[in-house]
PyMOL Python script that loads the backbone (N, CA, C, O; Angstrom):
from pymol import cmd

cmd.read_pdbstr("""\
ATOM      1  N   MET A   1      97.370 200.464 -23.254  1.00  0.00           N
ATOM      2  CA  MET A   1      97.741 201.413 -22.979  1.00  0.00           C
ATOM      3  C   MET A   1      96.523 202.508 -22.552  1.00  0.00           C
ATOM      4  O   MET A   1      96.050 203.040 -23.556  1.00  0.00           O
ATOM      5  N   PRO A   2      95.998 202.898 -21.464  1.00  0.00           N
ATOM      6  CA  PRO A   2      94.868 203.561 -20.914  1.00  0.00           C
ATOM      7  C   PRO A   2      94.744 205.075 -21.994  1.00  0.00           C
ATOM      8  O   PRO A   2      95.816 205.653 -21.813  1.00  0.00           O
ATOM      9  N   GLN A   3      94.293 205.514 -22.526  1.00  0.00           N
ATOM     10  CA  GLN A   3      94.373 206.559 -23.305  1.00  0.00           C
ATOM     11  C   GLN A   3      93.414 207.630 -22.062  1.00  0.00           C
ATOM     12  O   GLN A   3      92.321 207.231 -21.659  1.00  0.00           O
ATOM     13  N   VAL A   4      93.723 208.331 -21.807  1.00  0.00           N
ATOM     14  CA  VAL A   4      93.340 209.634 -21.122  1.00  0.00           C
ATOM     15  C   VAL A   4      92.192 210.400 -21.487  1.00  0.00           C
ATOM     16  O   VAL A   4      91.116 210.535 -20.905  1.00  0.00           O
ATOM     17  N   PHE A   5      92.697 210.964 -22.750  1.00  0.00           N
ATOM     18  CA  PHE A   5      92.508 212.034 -23.825  1.00  0.00           C
ATOM     19  C   PHE A   5      93.628 212.640 -24.413  1.00  0.00           C
ATOM     20  O   PHE A   5      94.750 212.781 -23.926  1.00  0.00           O
ATOM     21  N   LYS A   6      93.197 212.990 -25.530  1.00  0.00           N
ATOM     22  CA  LYS A   6      93.909 213.399 -26.725  1.00  0.00           C
ATOM     23  C   LYS A   6      93.998 215.166 -26.727  1.00  0.00           C
ATOM     24  O   LYS A   6      93.378 215.867 -25.927  1.00  0.00           O
ATOM     25  N   ILE A   7      94.477 215.440 -27.296  1.00  0.00           N
ATOM     26  CA  ILE A   7      95.005 216.833 -27.360  1.00  0.00           C
ATOM     27  C   ILE A   7      95.559 216.843 -28.753  1.00  0.00           C
ATOM     28  O   ILE A   7      96.650 216.339 -29.020  1.00  0.00           O
ATOM     29  N   GLY A   8      94.687 217.502 -29.747  1.00  0.00           N
ATOM     30  CA  GLY A   8      95.170 217.096 -31.164  1.00  0.00           C
ATOM     31  C   GLY A   8      95.705 215.914 -31.972  1.00  0.00           C
ATOM     32  O   GLY A   8      94.881 215.182 -32.521  1.00  0.00           O
ATOM     33  N   ALA A   9      96.972 215.670 -32.090  1.00  0.00           N
ATOM     34  CA  ALA A   9      97.627 214.582 -32.335  1.00  0.00           C
ATOM     35  C   ALA A   9      98.288 213.712 -31.395  1.00  0.00           C
ATOM     36  O   ALA A   9      98.879 212.708 -31.791  1.00  0.00           O
ATOM     37  N   TYR A  10      98.206 214.149 -29.707  1.00  0.00           N
ATOM     38  CA  TYR A  10      99.148 214.205 -28.929  1.00  0.00           C
ATOM     39  C   TYR A  10      98.197 212.852 -27.847  1.00  0.00           C
ATOM     40  O   TYR A  10      97.021 213.077 -27.563  1.00  0.00           O
ATOM     41  N   TRP A  11      98.523 212.226 -27.613  1.00  0.00           N
ATOM     42  CA  TRP A  11      97.855 211.002 -27.041  1.00  0.00           C
ATOM     43  C   TRP A  11      98.367 211.623 -25.558  1.00  0.00           C
ATOM     44  O   TRP A  11      99.506 212.077 -25.447  1.00  0.00           O
ATOM     45  N   ILE A  12      97.468 211.601 -24.488  1.00  0.00           N
ATOM     46  CA  ILE A  12      98.170 211.598 -23.371  1.00  0.00           C
ATOM     47  C   ILE A  12      97.629 210.202 -22.604  1.00  0.00           C
ATOM     48  O   ILE A  12      96.471 209.837 -22.809  1.00  0.00           O
ATOM     49  N   TYR A  13      98.397 209.536 -21.828  1.00  0.00           N
ATOM     50  CA  TYR A  13      97.812 207.949 -21.524  1.00  0.00           C
ATOM     51  C   TYR A  13      98.754 207.739 -20.187  1.00  0.00           C
ATOM     52  O   TYR A  13      99.573 208.553 -19.760  1.00  0.00           O
ATOM     53  N   PHE A  14      98.483 206.636 -19.713  1.00  0.00           N
ATOM     54  CA  PHE A  14      98.656 205.367 -18.914  1.00  0.00           C
ATOM     55  C   PHE A  14      99.596 204.031 -19.518  1.00  0.00           C
ATOM     56  O   PHE A  14      99.313 203.434 -20.556  1.00  0.00           O
ATOM     57  N   TRP A  15     100.319 203.833 -18.972  1.00  0.00           N
ATOM     58  CA  TRP A  15     101.450 202.223 -19.442  1.00  0.00           C
ATOM     59  C   TRP A  15     100.664 201.627 -18.372  1.00  0.00           C
ATOM     60  O   TRP A  15     100.482 202.310 -17.364  1.00  0.00           O
ATOM     61  N   LEU A  16      99.957 199.949 -18.466  1.00  0.00           N
ATOM     62  CA  LEU A  16      99.461 199.357 -17.352  1.00  0.00           C
ATOM     63  C   LEU A  16     100.556 198.688 -16.516  1.00  0.00           C
ATOM     64  O   LEU A  16     100.290 198.220 -15.409  1.00  0.00           O
ATOM     65  N   ASP A  17     101.851 198.639 -17.067  1.00  0.00           N
ATOM     66  CA  ASP A  17     102.702 197.903 -16.119  1.00  0.00           C
ATOM     67  C   ASP A  17     103.584 199.519 -15.797  1.00  0.00           C
ATOM     68  O   ASP A  17     104.386 200.035 -16.576  1.00  0.00           O
ATOM     69  N   GLU A  18     103.242 199.967 -14.711  1.00  0.00           N
ATOM     70  CA  GLU A  18     103.916 201.089 -14.249  1.00  0.00           C
ATOM     71  C   GLU A  18     104.827 200.722 -12.910  1.00  0.00           C
ATOM     72  O   GLU A  18     104.740 201.349 -11.854  1.00  0.00           O
ATOM     73  N   ASN A  19     105.419 199.974 -13.062  1.00  0.00           N
ATOM     74  CA  ASN A  19     106.496 199.406 -12.231  1.00  0.00           C
ATOM     75  C   ASN A  19     105.670 198.653 -10.850  1.00  0.00           C
ATOM     76  O   ASN A  19     104.467 198.674 -10.590  1.00  0.00           O
ATOM     77  N   THR A  20     106.698 198.059 -10.167  1.00  0.00           N
ATOM     78  CA  THR A  20     106.508 197.798  -8.619  1.00  0.00           C
ATOM     79  C   THR A  20     106.921 198.244  -7.743  1.00  0.00           C
ATOM     80  O   THR A  20     107.619 197.400  -7.182  1.00  0.00           O
ATOM     81  N   PRO A  21     106.915 199.571  -6.987  1.00  0.00           N
ATOM     82  CA  PRO A  21     105.577 199.611  -6.137  1.00  0.00           C
ATOM     83  C   PRO A  21     105.000 200.266  -7.274  1.00  0.00           C
ATOM     84  O   PRO A  21     105.639 200.416  -8.316  1.00  0.00           O
ATOM     85  N   LEU A  22     103.802 200.669  -7.121  1.00  0.00           N
ATOM     86  CA  LEU A  22     103.307 201.241  -8.019  1.00  0.00           C
ATOM     87  C   LEU A  22     103.585 202.972  -8.371  1.00  0.00           C
ATOM     88  O   LEU A  22     102.738 203.652  -7.793  1.00  0.00           O
ATOM     89  N   GLU A  23     104.376 203.636  -9.019  1.00  0.00           N
ATOM     90  CA  GLU A  23     104.794 205.095  -9.325  1.00  0.00           C
ATOM     91  C   GLU A  23     103.849 206.084  -9.271  1.00  0.00           C
ATOM     92  O   GLU A  23     102.718 205.985  -9.748  1.00  0.00           O
ATOM     93  N   PRO A  24     104.347 207.153  -8.625  1.00  0.00           N
ATOM     94  CA  PRO A  24     103.062 208.026  -7.903  1.00  0.00           C
ATOM     95  C   PRO A  24     102.269 208.633  -9.302  1.00  0.00           C
ATOM     96  O   PRO A  24     102.744 208.151 -10.330  1.00  0.00           O
ATOM     97  N   ILE A  25     101.183 209.572  -9.518  1.00  0.00           N
ATOM     98  CA  ILE A  25     100.356 209.427 -10.696  1.00  0.00           C
ATOM     99  C   ILE A  25     101.324 210.310 -11.596  1.00  0.00           C
ATOM    100  O   ILE A  25     102.300 210.915 -11.153  1.00  0.00           O
ATOM    101  N   HIS A  26     100.964 210.297 -12.761  1.00  0.00           N
ATOM    102  CA  HIS A  26     101.572 210.872 -14.183  1.00  0.00           C
ATOM    103  C   HIS A  26     100.972 210.458 -15.173  1.00  0.00           C
ATOM    104  O   HIS A  26     100.557 209.301 -15.105  1.00  0.00           O
ATOM    105  N   VAL A  27     100.691 211.314 -16.543  1.00  0.00           N
ATOM    106  CA  VAL A  27     101.020 210.707 -17.320  1.00  0.00           C
ATOM    107  C   VAL A  27     102.244 210.314 -18.682  1.00  0.00           C
ATOM    108  O   VAL A  27     103.460 210.255 -18.498  1.00  0.00           O
ATOM    109  N   HIS A  28     101.784 210.163 -19.561  1.00  0.00           N
ATOM    110  CA  HIS A  28     103.056 209.846 -20.774  1.00  0.00           C
ATOM    111  C   HIS A  28     102.191 210.717 -22.015  1.00  0.00           C
ATOM    112  O   HIS A  28     101.045 210.631 -22.458  1.00  0.00           O
ATOM    113  N   VAL A  29     102.998 211.314 -22.223  1.00  0.00           N
ATOM    114  CA  VAL A  29     102.253 211.863 -23.880  1.00  0.00           C
ATOM    115  C   VAL A  29     103.340 211.629 -25.020  1.00  0.00           C
ATOM    116  O   VAL A  29     104.542 211.794 -24.815  1.00  0.00           O
ATOM    117  N   ALA A  30     102.801 211.228 -26.245  1.00  0.00           N
ATOM    118  CA  ALA A  30     103.442 211.279 -27.267  1.00  0.00           C
ATOM    119  C   ALA A  30     102.314 211.418 -28.737  1.00  0.00           C
ATOM    120  O   ALA A  30     101.108 211.650 -28.820  1.00  0.00           O
ATOM    121  N   MET A  31     103.017 211.242 -29.413  1.00  0.00           N
ATOM    122  CA  MET A  31     101.941 212.064 -31.164  1.00  0.00           C
ATOM    123  C   MET A  31     101.503 211.005 -31.484  1.00  0.00           C
ATOM    124  O   MET A  31     102.380 210.218 -31.129  1.00  0.00           O
ATOM    125  N   LYS A  32     100.756 210.480 -31.902  1.00  0.00           N
ATOM    126  CA  LYS A  32      99.772 209.687 -33.113  1.00  0.00           C
ATOM    127  C   LYS A  32      99.523 208.054 -32.094  1.00  0.00           C
ATOM    128  O   LYS A  32      98.548 207.303 -32.138  1.00  0.00           O
ATOM    129  N   LYS A  33     100.575 207.943 -31.390  1.00  0.00           N
ATOM    130  CA  LYS A  33     100.347 206.631 -30.330  1.00  0.00           C
ATOM    131  C   LYS A  33     101.379 206.830 -29.252  1.00  0.00           C
ATOM    132  O   LYS A  33     102.233 207.716 -29.222  1.00  0.00           O
ATOM    133  N   PRO A  34     101.114 205.610 -28.128  1.00  0.00           N
ATOM    134  CA  PRO A  34     101.722 205.430 -27.198  1.00  0.00           C
ATOM    135  C   PRO A  34     103.304 205.029 -27.693  1.00  0.00           C
ATOM    136  O   PRO A  34     103.641 204.417 -28.706  1.00  0.00           O
ATOM    137  N   VAL A  35     104.086 205.557 -26.685  1.00  0.00           N
ATOM    138  CA  VAL A  35     105.370 204.821 -26.954  1.00  0.00           C
ATOM    139  C   VAL A  35     105.780 205.158 -25.582  1.00  0.00           C
ATOM    140  O   VAL A  35     105.596 206.071 -24.777  1.00  0.00           O
ATOM    141  N   LYS A  36     106.699 203.537 -25.679  1.00  0.00           N
ATOM    142  CA  LYS A  36     107.280 203.002 -24.245  1.00  0.00           C
ATOM    143  C   LYS A  36     107.816 204.395 -23.299  1.00  0.00           C
ATOM    144  O   LYS A  36     107.393 204.712 -22.187  1.00  0.00           O
ATOM    145  N   ASN A  37     109.056 205.220 -24.256  1.00  0.00           N
ATOM    146  CA  ASN A  37     109.525 206.253 -23.429  1.00  0.00           C
ATOM    147  C   ASN A  37     109.083 207.773 -23.995  1.00  0.00           C
ATOM    148  O   ASN A  37     109.687 208.494 -24.788  1.00  0.00           O
ATOM    149  N   ALA A  38     108.357 207.899 -23.598  1.00  0.00           N
ATOM    150  CA  ALA A  38     107.554 208.981 -23.814  1.00  0.00           C
ATOM    151  C   ALA A  38     107.864 210.060 -23.114  1.00  0.00           C
ATOM    152  O   ALA A  38     108.681 209.951 -22.200  1.00  0.00           O
ATOM    153  N   THR A  39     107.332 211.170 -23.381  1.00  0.00           N
ATOM    154  CA  THR A  39     107.502 212.458 -22.241  1.00  0.00           C
ATOM    155  C   THR A  39     106.572 212.110 -21.051  1.00  0.00           C
ATOM    156  O   THR A  39     105.444 211.654 -21.241  1.00  0.00           O
ATOM    157  N   LYS A  40     107.058 212.328 -19.876  1.00  0.00           N
ATOM    158  CA  LYS A  40     106.571 211.954 -18.542  1.00  0.00           C
ATOM    159  C   LYS A  40     105.975 213.267 -17.716  1.00  0.00           C
ATOM    160  O   LYS A  40     106.843 214.011 -17.258  1.00  0.00           O
ATOM    161  N   ILE A  41     104.878 213.558 -17.527  1.00  0.00           N
ATOM    162  CA  ILE A  41     104.671 214.358 -16.990  1.00  0.00           C
ATOM    163  C   ILE A  41     103.639 213.821 -15.555  1.00  0.00           C
ATOM    164  O   ILE A  41     102.573 213.207 -15.584  1.00  0.00           O
ATOM    165  N   TRP A  42     104.513 214.377 -14.237  1.00  0.00           N
ATOM    166  CA  TRP A  42     103.903 214.095 -12.801  1.00  0.00           C
ATOM    167  C   TRP A  42     102.643 214.962 -12.671  1.00  0.00           C
ATOM    168  O   TRP A  42     102.515 216.077 -13.177  1.00  0.00           O
ATOM    169  N   ILE A  43     101.858 214.408 -12.038  1.00  0.00           N
ATOM    170  CA  ILE A  43     100.639 215.313 -11.469  1.00  0.00           C
ATOM    171  C   ILE A  43     101.274 215.564  -9.733  1.00  0.00           C
ATOM    172  O   ILE A  43     101.984 214.711  -9.200  1.00  0.00           O
ATOM    173  N   THR A  44     100.941 216.637  -9.152  1.00  0.00           N
ATOM    174  CA  THR A  44     101.314 217.028  -8.046  1.00  0.00           C
ATOM    175  C   THR A  44      99.930 217.424  -7.371  1.00  0.00           C
ATOM    176  O   THR A  44      98.917 217.836  -7.934  1.00  0.00           O
ATOM    177  N   LYS A  45     100.224 217.114  -5.551  1.00  0.00           N
ATOM    178  CA  LYS A  45      99.103 217.487  -5.185  1.00  0.00           C
ATOM    179  C   LYS A  45      98.477 218.381  -4.933  1.00  0.00           C
ATOM    180  O   LYS A  45      97.610 218.186  -4.082  1.00  0.00           O
ATOM    181  N   ASN A  46      98.621 220.124  -5.672  1.00  0.00           N
ATOM    182  CA  ASN A  46      98.361 221.222  -5.358  1.00  0.00           C
ATOM    183  C   ASN A  46      97.648 221.269  -6.286  1.00  0.00           C
ATOM    184  O   ASN A  46      97.005 222.318  -6.321  1.00  0.00           O
ATOM    185  N   GLY A  47      97.333 220.158  -7.596  1.00  0.00           N
ATOM    186  CA  GLY A  47      96.759 220.342  -9.177  1.00  0.00           C
ATOM    187  C   GLY A  47      97.702 221.178 -10.182  1.00  0.00           C
ATOM    188  O   GLY A  47      97.201 221.856 -11.079  1.00  0.00           O
ATOM    189  N   HIS A  48      99.014 221.099  -9.995  1.00  0.00           N
ATOM    190  CA  HIS A  48      99.933 221.425 -10.923  1.00  0.00           C
ATOM    191  C   HIS A  48     100.580 220.231 -11.841  1.00  0.00           C
ATOM    192  O   HIS A  48     100.214 219.069 -11.663  1.00  0.00           O
ATOM    193  N   CYS A  49     101.419 220.522 -12.690  1.00  0.00           N
ATOM    194  CA  CYS A  49     102.233 219.328 -13.383  1.00  0.00           C
ATOM    195  C   CYS A  49     103.943 219.781 -12.944  1.00  0.00           C
ATOM    196  O   CYS A  49     104.556 220.709 -12.415  1.00  0.00           O
ATOM    197  N   SER A  50     104.128 218.760 -13.415  1.00  0.00           N
ATOM    198  CA  SER A  50     105.800 218.862 -13.056  1.00  0.00           C
ATOM    199  C   SER A  50     106.651 217.602 -14.108  1.00  0.00           C
ATOM    200  O   SER A  50     106.883 216.418 -13.863  1.00  0.00           O
ATOM    201  N   LEU A  51     106.985 218.479 -15.385  1.00  0.00           N
ATOM    202  CA  LEU A  51     107.845 217.895 -16.137  1.00  0.00           C
ATOM    203  C   LEU A  51     108.650 216.676 -15.871  1.00  0.00           C
ATOM    204  O   LEU A  51     109.737 217.046 -15.427  1.00  0.00           O
ATOM    205  N   ALA A  52     108.595 215.560 -15.940  1.00  0.00           N
ATOM    206  CA  ALA A  52     109.930 214.497 -15.663  1.00  0.00           C
ATOM    207  C   ALA A  52     110.781 214.584 -16.603  1.00  0.00           C
ATOM    208  O   ALA A  52     111.885 215.089 -16.402  1.00  0.00           O
ATOM    209  N   ASN A  53     110.451 214.158 -17.656  1.00  0.00           N
ATOM    210  CA  ASN A  53     111.219 214.604 -18.847  1.00  0.00           C
ATOM    211  C   ASN A  53     110.943 214.645 -20.377  1.00  0.00           C
ATOM    212  O   ASN A  53     110.477 213.548 -20.684  1.00  0.00           O
ATOM    213  N   ASN A  54     111.020 215.300 -21.255  1.00  0.00           N
ATOM    214  CA  ASN A  54     110.469 215.381 -22.564  1.00  0.00           C
ATOM    215  C   ASN A  54     110.808 214.273 -23.706  1.00  0.00           C
ATOM    216  O   ASN A  54     110.716 214.634 -24.880  1.00  0.00           O
ATOM    217  N   ASN A  55     111.221 212.858 -23.391  1.00  0.00           N
ATOM    218  CA  ASN A  55     111.736 211.840 -24.139  1.00  0.00           C
ATOM    219  C   ASN A  55     110.700 212.001 -25.750  1.00  0.00           C
ATOM    220  O   ASN A  55     111.075 211.351 -26.726  1.00  0.00           O
ATOM    221  N   SER A  56     110.010 212.493 -25.810  1.00  0.00           N
ATOM    222  CA  SER A  56     109.352 212.660 -27.078  1.00  0.00           C
ATOM    223  C   SER A  56     109.624 214.305 -27.874  1.00  0.00           C
ATOM    224  O   SER A  56     109.019 214.859 -28.792  1.00  0.00           O
ATOM    225  N   LYS A  57     110.543 214.633 -27.229  1.00  0.00           N
ATOM    226  CA  LYS A  57     110.962 215.763 -28.013  1.00  0.00           C
ATOM    227  C   LYS A  57     109.708 216.893 -28.455  1.00  0.00           C
ATOM    228  O   LYS A  57     109.829 217.624 -29.438  1.00  0.00           O
ATOM    229  N   ILE A  58     108.462 216.902 -27.534  1.00  0.00           N
ATOM    230  CA  ILE A  58     107.772 218.236 -28.055  1.00  0.00           C
ATOM    231  C   ILE A  58     108.285 219.390 -27.760  1.00  0.00           C
ATOM    232  O   ILE A  58     109.025 219.791 -26.862  1.00  0.00           O
ATOM    233  N   PRO A  59     107.513 220.108 -29.121  1.00  0.00           N
ATOM    234  CA  PRO A  59     108.700 221.810 -28.977  1.00  0.00           C
ATOM    235  C   PRO A  59     108.022 222.161 -27.735  1.00  0.00           C
ATOM    236  O   PRO A  59     106.990 221.746 -27.206  1.00  0.00           O
ATOM    237  N   SER A  60     108.886 223.038 -27.419  1.00  0.00           N
ATOM    238  CA  SER A  60     108.435 223.607 -25.790  1.00  0.00           C
ATOM    239  C   SER A  60     106.803 224.511 -26.200  1.00  0.00           C
ATOM    240  O   SER A  60     105.836 224.436 -25.442  1.00  0.00           O
ATOM    241  N   ALA A  61     106.787 225.044 -27.068  1.00  0.00           N
ATOM    242  CA  ALA A  61     105.496 226.061 -27.241  1.00  0.00           C
ATOM    243  C   ALA A  61     104.627 224.773 -26.569  1.00  0.00           C
ATOM    244  O   ALA A  61     104.459 224.695 -25.352  1.00  0.00           O
ATOM    245  N   THR A  62     104.156 223.883 -27.419  1.00  0.00           N
ATOM    246  CA  THR A  62     103.533 223.110 -27.928  1.00  0.00           C
ATOM    247  C   THR A  62     103.434 222.412 -26.524  1.00  0.00           C
ATOM    248  O   THR A  62     102.326 222.461 -25.989  1.00  0.00           O
ATOM    249  N   LEU A  63     104.682 221.620 -25.704  1.00  0.00           N
ATOM    250  CA  LEU A  63     104.304 221.186 -24.616  1.00  0.00           C
ATOM    251  C   LEU A  63     103.772 222.302 -23.775  1.00  0.00           C
ATOM    252  O   LEU A  63     102.765 221.830 -23.247  1.00  0.00           O
ATOM    253  N   ASN A  64     103.918 223.478 -23.394  1.00  0.00           N
ATOM    254  CA  ASN A  64     103.395 224.293 -22.394  1.00  0.00           C
ATOM    255  C   ASN A  64     102.167 224.612 -22.318  1.00  0.00           C
ATOM    256  O   ASN A  64     101.519 224.929 -21.322  1.00  0.00           O
ATOM    257  N   ASN A  65     101.714 224.485 -23.851  1.00  0.00           N
ATOM    258  CA  ASN A  65      99.743 224.004 -23.890  1.00  0.00           C
ATOM    259  C   ASN A  65      99.412 222.590 -23.352  1.00  0.00           C
ATOM    260  O   ASN A  65      98.532 222.211 -22.579  1.00  0.00           O
ATOM    261  N   ILE A  66     100.311 221.988 -23.949  1.00  0.00           N
ATOM    262  CA  ILE A  66      99.697 220.330 -23.035  1.00  0.00           C
ATOM    263  C   ILE A  66      99.644 220.699 -21.826  1.00  0.00           C
ATOM    264  O   ILE A  66      98.551 220.644 -21.261  1.00  0.00           O
ATOM    265  N   ILE A  67     100.915 221.214 -21.049  1.00  0.00           N
ATOM    266  CA  ILE A  67     101.007 221.235 -19.610  1.00  0.00           C
ATOM    267  C   ILE A  67      99.546 221.810 -18.922  1.00  0.00           C
ATOM    268  O   ILE A  67      98.880 221.549 -17.920  1.00  0.00           O
ATOM    269  N   ARG A  68      99.469 222.655 -19.961  1.00  0.00           N
ATOM    270  CA  ARG A  68      98.325 223.462 -19.315  1.00  0.00           C
ATOM    271  C   ARG A  68      96.847 222.962 -19.323  1.00  0.00           C
ATOM    272  O   ARG A  68      96.046 223.045 -18.392  1.00  0.00           O
ATOM    273  N   ILE A  69      96.676 222.506 -20.381  1.00  0.00           N
ATOM    274  CA  ILE A  69      95.444 221.574 -20.610  1.00  0.00           C
ATOM    275  C   ILE A  69      95.480 220.242 -19.702  1.00  0.00           C
ATOM    276  O   ILE A  69      94.355 219.866 -19.372  1.00  0.00           O
ATOM    277  N   ILE A  70      96.254 219.674 -19.364  1.00  0.00           N
ATOM    278  CA  ILE A  70      96.706 218.614 -18.377  1.00  0.00           C
ATOM    279  C   ILE A  70      96.124 218.731 -16.930  1.00  0.00           C
ATOM    280  O   ILE A  70      95.475 218.012 -16.171  1.00  0.00           O
ATOM    281  N   GLU A  71      96.868 220.437 -16.912  1.00  0.00           N
ATOM    282  CA  GLU A  71      96.392 221.110 -15.103  1.00  0.00           C
ATOM    283  C   GLU A  71      95.003 220.971 -15.274  1.00  0.00           C
ATOM    284  O   GLU A  71      94.441 220.123 -14.582  1.00  0.00           O
ATOM    285  N   MET A  72      94.191 221.796 -16.246  1.00  0.00           N
ATOM    286  CA  MET A  72      93.071 222.096 -16.422  1.00  0.00           C
ATOM    287  C   MET A  72      92.009 220.780 -16.034  1.00  0.00           C
ATOM    288  O   MET A  72      90.914 220.926 -15.490  1.00  0.00           O
ATOM    289  N   ARG A  73      92.684 219.312 -16.500  1.00  0.00           N
ATOM    290  CA  ARG A  73      91.697 218.201 -16.788  1.00  0.00           C
ATOM    291  C   ARG A  73      92.453 217.342 -15.494  1.00  0.00           C
ATOM    292  O   ARG A  73      92.293 216.128 -15.619  1.00  0.00           O
ATOM    293  N   ILE A  74      93.019 217.627 -14.626  1.00  0.00           N
ATOM    294  CA  ILE A  74      93.542 216.981 -13.403  1.00  0.00           C
ATOM    295  C   ILE A  74      92.600 215.630 -12.349  1.00  0.00           C
ATOM    296  O   ILE A  74      93.029 214.568 -11.899  1.00  0.00           O
ATOM    297  N   PRO A  75      91.222 216.256 -12.251  1.00  0.00           N
ATOM    298  CA  PRO A  75      90.472 215.463 -11.595  1.00  0.00           C
ATOM    299  C   PRO A  75      89.901 214.477 -12.429  1.00  0.00           C
ATOM    300  O   PRO A  75      89.286 213.520 -11.960  1.00  0.00           O
ATOM    301  N   GLU A  76      90.131 214.723 -14.099  1.00  0.00           N
ATOM    302  CA  GLU A  76      89.819 213.719 -14.827  1.00  0.00           C
ATOM    303  C   GLU A  76      91.119 212.593 -14.887  1.00  0.00           C
ATOM    304  O   GLU A  76      91.071 211.437 -15.307  1.00  0.00           O
ATOM    305  N   VAL A  77      91.925 213.100 -14.499  1.00  0.00           N
ATOM    306  CA  VAL A  77      93.113 212.073 -14.541  1.00  0.00           C
ATOM    307  C   VAL A  77      93.433 211.816 -13.598  1.00  0.00           C
ATOM    308  O   VAL A  77      94.521 211.242 -13.642  1.00  0.00           O
ATOM    309  N   GLU A  78      92.884 211.983 -12.233  1.00  0.00           N
ATOM    310  CA  GLU A  78      92.738 211.203 -11.212  1.00  0.00           C
ATOM    311  C   GLU A  78      91.937 210.222 -11.116  1.00  0.00           C
ATOM    312  O   GLU A  78      92.179 209.153 -10.557  1.00  0.00           O
ATOM    313  N   LYS A  79      90.234 210.764 -12.046  1.00  0.00           N
ATOM    314  CA  LYS A  79      89.210 209.913 -12.154  1.00  0.00           C
ATOM    315  C   LYS A  79      90.284 208.597 -12.652  1.00  0.00           C
ATOM    316  O   LYS A  79      90.408 207.571 -11.982  1.00  0.00           O
ATOM    317  N   LYS A  80      90.858 208.798 -13.673  1.00  0.00           N
ATOM    318  CA  LYS A  80      90.792 207.571 -14.812  1.00  0.00           C
ATOM    319  C   LYS A  80      91.996 207.037 -13.548  1.00  0.00           C
ATOM    320  O   LYS A  80      91.722 206.190 -12.698  1.00  0.00           O
ATOM    321  N   TRP A  81      92.952 207.536 -13.629  1.00  0.00           N
ATOM    322  CA  TRP A  81      94.390 206.516 -12.645  1.00  0.00           C
ATOM    323  C   TRP A  81      93.671 205.408 -11.559  1.00  0.00           C
ATOM    324  O   TRP A  81      94.187 204.294 -11.469  1.00  0.00           O
ATOM    325  N   MET A  82      92.417 205.754 -10.702  1.00  0.00           N
ATOM    326  CA  MET A  82      92.141 205.895  -9.349  1.00  0.00           C
ATOM    327  C   MET A  82      91.225 204.278 -10.227  1.00  0.00           C
ATOM    328  O   MET A  82      91.373 203.240  -9.582  1.00  0.00           O
ATOM    329  N   GLU A  83      90.462 204.161 -11.434  1.00  0.00           N
ATOM    330  CA  GLU A  83      89.736 203.563 -11.902  1.00  0.00           C
ATOM    331  C   GLU A  83      91.125 201.815 -12.497  1.00  0.00           C
ATOM    332  O   GLU A  83      91.007 200.595 -12.611  1.00  0.00           O
ATOM    333  N   THR A  84      91.863 202.509 -12.617  1.00  0.00           N
ATOM    334  CA  THR A  84      92.811 202.010 -13.881  1.00  0.00           C
ATOM    335  C   THR A  84      93.824 201.221 -12.667  1.00  0.00           C
ATOM    336  O   THR A  84      94.079 200.023 -12.790  1.00  0.00           O
ATOM    337  N   PHE A  85      94.254 201.872 -11.731  1.00  0.00           N
ATOM    338  CA  PHE A  85      94.993 201.370 -10.892  1.00  0.00           C
ATOM    339  C   PHE A  85      94.748 201.565  -9.307  1.00  0.00           C
ATOM    340  O   PHE A  85      95.658 201.390  -8.496  1.00  0.00           O
ATOM    341  N   SER A  86      93.573 201.905  -8.975  1.00  0.00           N
ATOM    342  CA  SER A  86      92.798 201.554  -7.525  1.00  0.00           C
ATOM    343  C   SER A  86      93.434 202.280  -6.556  1.00  0.00           C
ATOM    344  O   SER A  86      92.873 202.280  -5.461  1.00  0.00           O
ATOM    345  N   ARG A  87      94.313 202.814  -6.644  1.00  0.00           N
ATOM    346  CA  ARG A  87      94.980 203.777  -5.838  1.00  0.00           C
ATOM    347  C   ARG A  87      95.713 204.918  -6.287  1.00  0.00           C
ATOM    348  O   ARG A  87      96.057 204.980  -7.467  1.00  0.00           O
ATOM    349  N   ILE A  88      96.044 205.999  -5.324  1.00  0.00           N
ATOM    350  CA  ILE A  88      96.588 207.575  -5.744  1.00  0.00           C
ATOM    351  C   ILE A  88      97.708 208.009  -4.668  1.00  0.00           C
ATOM    352  O   ILE A  88      97.419 208.320  -3.513  1.00  0.00           O
ATOM    353  N   SER A  89      99.317 207.989  -5.294  1.00  0.00           N
ATOM    354  CA  SER A  89      99.783 209.029  -4.313  1.00  0.00           C
ATOM    355  C   SER A  89     100.458 209.902  -5.704  1.00  0.00           C
ATOM    356  O   SER A  89     100.258 209.746  -6.908  1.00  0.00           O
ATOM    357  N   TYR A  90     101.434 210.984  -4.865  1.00  0.00           N
ATOM    358  CA  TYR A  90     101.918 211.758  -5.331  1.00  0.00           C
ATOM    359  C   TYR A  90     103.453 212.346  -5.390  1.00  0.00           C
ATOM    360  O   TYR A  90     104.121 212.607  -4.390  1.00  0.00           O
ATOM    361  N   TYR A  91     103.830 212.485  -6.578  1.00  0.00           N
ATOM    362  CA  TYR A  91     105.348 212.513  -6.366  1.00  0.00           C
ATOM    363  C   TYR A  91     105.623 213.589  -5.872  1.00  0.00           C
ATOM    364  O   TYR A  91     106.710 213.370  -5.337  1.00  0.00           O
ATOM    365  N   CYS A  92     105.352 214.670  -5.680  1.00  0.00           N
ATOM    366  CA  CYS A  92     104.776 215.999  -4.506  1.00  0.00           C
ATOM    367  C   CYS A  92     103.985 216.917  -4.673  1.00  0.00           C
ATOM    368  O   CYS A  92     103.740 217.697  -3.753  1.00  0.00           O
TER     369      CYS A  92
END
""", "prot")
cmd.dss("prot")
cmd.show_as("cartoon", "prot")
cmd.util.cbc("prot")
cmd.orient("prot")
């Protein structure tokens, strides 16, 4: 799974098999290694994040910090998404 970056012990990554048709841009977050049903965060057109689910059960304070960091690095996430999937769409 392509790792976008790490925040401490948390991996921020994409799945290569992102369904057909390709889902809108998002990242998965899991501790130590990628897992299939990890926390999912949508990237929005206006440069924010929208939590889809917290399947990794990341504590709220930690998750809020992770989301803030992802929002600061959205251009990096978008660039990596385009390199990986060659097209981009947004959830909202």
